[in-house]
Structures are given as C-alpha cells and as structure tokens.
N, C-alpha and C positions, 0 to 999 in steps of 0.2 A: 504493500500500500504506500509506504514512504517513497519507494522508487517511482511509482506511478505519479505521486504528487510532485516529485522533483522533475520528472519528465514534463509534466503539464506546466510547471512554472518556467522551465527552460524554453518550452515551445511558445508560451505567452510572451516572454521577453524577446525571443527571436522575431515573433510576429510584430511586436511593437517597434523593433528596430527596422523591420521592413516597411512598416507604416511611416516612420520618420523619413526614410530614404525616398519612398514614393511621394510623400507630401512635398519634400524639397524639390524633387524633379518636376512635380506638377506645378509648383509655384513659379519655377523658372520657365517652364515650357508653355503654360497656358497664357499667363499674363503677369507682368512684373508686379502689379499692384494687387493681384488676386491672393487673398489670404488662404493658404492651404491647410490651416489648422482644422478646417471642417473635415478634411479627410482623416486627420489624426483622431478626431472625435468619433468618426464612423468606425475606425478600426478598434478604438477603445470600447465602444459600445458592443461591437462583435465579440471582443474578448470577454466582456461582462456576460453576454449571452452564453458563451461557452462555459464560463464558470458557474452560472446559474443552472445550466443543464447538468453539469457534473454534480453539483450539490443536490439537485432533484433526484438524480439516479442514486446517490448515496442515501438520501432519505428513504427512497423506496426500498433499498437493500436493508436499511435498519428496520423499516416497518415489517418486511417479510421475516427478518430474523426474530423480532419480538413476537410475531404471530405464531411461528412454528415452535419456539422454545419457551416463551413465557406467557403468551396469550393475555397480555396486559392491555385491556381495551382502552383504559384511560390514556395510557401512553401512546397508543395508536391514534387516538383522536387528536392528541396534541401534535403529533407528527403530521397528521393529515392537515391540520390548520396551518402549520408551517409550510407544508407543501403548497397549499392554496395561496399563501402569501407570496411564495416564490413564483408561482405561476402568474399571479397578478403583476408582480414586478417585471417579470419577463415580458408580459403583454405590453406594459407601459413602455419598456425599452424598445420593443418592436415598433410601436406607434411612433416613438420619437425618431427612430431610424427612417421610417417611411416619410415623416414630415421633412426631415433634413434632406432626404433624397429628392423629394418633390421641389424643395426650395433650390437645390443645386441645379436640377433640370431647368427650372424657370430662369435662373440666372444665366446658365450656359446658352439657352435658346435666345435670350435677349441680347447678350453681349458678344457671343462667339460663334453663332451659327454659320455666318457667311465666311468666317475666317478659319475655322478649325473643324471642318466636316469630318475628317478622319478621327479626331479626338472625340467628337460626339458619338461616333459609332462605337469606339472603345468604351466610353462611359455607359452607353446603352447596354452593351454586353455585361459590364460590371453590375449594373442595376438588375439585369435579368438574373444573374447569378445570386444576388442578394435576395431577390424575390423567391427564387427556388429554395434557398436556404430557409427563408421565413416560412414557406409552405411546409417544408419538411419538419421544422420545429413545431408548427401548429399540429401537424399530424401526430408527432410524438407526444405532444401534450394531451391530445384527445385519447390516444391509446393508454397513456398513464392514468387519465381520469377514469376510463372504462375499467382498467384493472383494479383501481382503488374501489370503485363501486362494486365490482364483483367480490372483492375481498370482504367488504362490509356486509354484503348480502350473505356470504357464506358464514361469517361470524354470527349474524343474527339468526340464521337457520340453525346453526349448531346450538346456540343458546336456547332457542325455542324447543328443539328436540330434547335437550337435557332437562329443561323444566318439565316438559310433558312426561318424560320417563320417570322423573322424581315423583310427580303427582300420581302417576299410575301405580308406582311402587307403594306410595303411602296409602292409597285407597285399598290396594290388595292387602296390605298389612292390617289396616283397620278392619276389613271384612273378615280376615282370618281370626283376628283377636276376638271380634264379636261372635263369630261362630263357636270358637273355643269356650268363651265365657257362657254362651247360651247352653251348649251341651253340658258344660260343667254344672251349671245351675239345675238343669233338668235331671242330671244324674244324682245330685245331692238331694233334690226334692223327692 
C-alpha cells in the first residue's frame, strides 16, 4: 500500500511538472499576453479528481472489509456519508472544469480563431479527451452508487431474516413450554 501511495505521489508530481512545461509553451506560442495559468488550474483540478477517485475506491474497500469481518452498520453508514460527500465534491470539481473549458473556448474563438486554426483543432481534441474522461468518471460513480445500494439492501434483508428467525424460535419455545406446562398440570390433576 505504501509503495502504491509513493507511486501515485510521484506520478502526480510528474504530471504537475508536465503541466508547468505545457503552460509555459502555451503562453509563448498562443499569445504573449495570454495568461497560461488557467491550464495549470485545469491540470491541478484533474489531479484532484484522480485523488478523489482513489480515496473513493479506498473507502469502498474499507466498507467491504467492515461488512465481511465486523458487520458494523453504524460505521458503514458513516463511511457511506463520507463517500457521498466525496462524490459531491467530485461533481463540483467536474462542473468547475466544464465552466473553465467553456470560458477558454469562448476566449480562443474571439481572439485567435483566424490566426491559430491548427491550435484550435488541438484544443478541441484536448477538450474531447476531457469530456470522455468526465463521462467515464460519471459512469464509475453510478456503478459505485449501485453497488452501495445493493450492499445496503443485502444488509437489510439479512437483518430482517435474522429477526424473523429469532421471532419464530421464540414462538416455538413459548408453544413448547405451554404444552409442557399444560400436560404437567393435567397429569398432576
């Protein structure tokens, strides 16, 4: 687990370094006065999304572990609430990315459409890749939510079955005791 975390941190730093290099290249290539820090923000937001996805997967693993070994319903509910908060934060970040992308597209179309046609094509490809990533993330979130709902339903069904079995056993014991007491009273009489 520690080696995986170190690999993730190293990959994140490497991606940030690539983002800085790309932003400097974009600021010099597109326009001297164009502030390329927006590109850095986009890469940082993508890094945050990756981190949130990893945290979400870790939370799911913790939930599954507690379900099979401890069956602690209260702890599972707390972890589910944390997972929902992470999903909400992930959705907010995705919305921010979409807004930034739309703003960048509008700025590029207004100022650089007639001068940088090839660059616009490259940016459209980049945006298409981001949209595909967002769609994949949304699909993963939907699958995770479905799995969580299935787990909750299974827990409820198991609890209901256990309660029904206990009630049936108690009723049978009461009937047996009543029969024994009745026959004992008749015998004594």
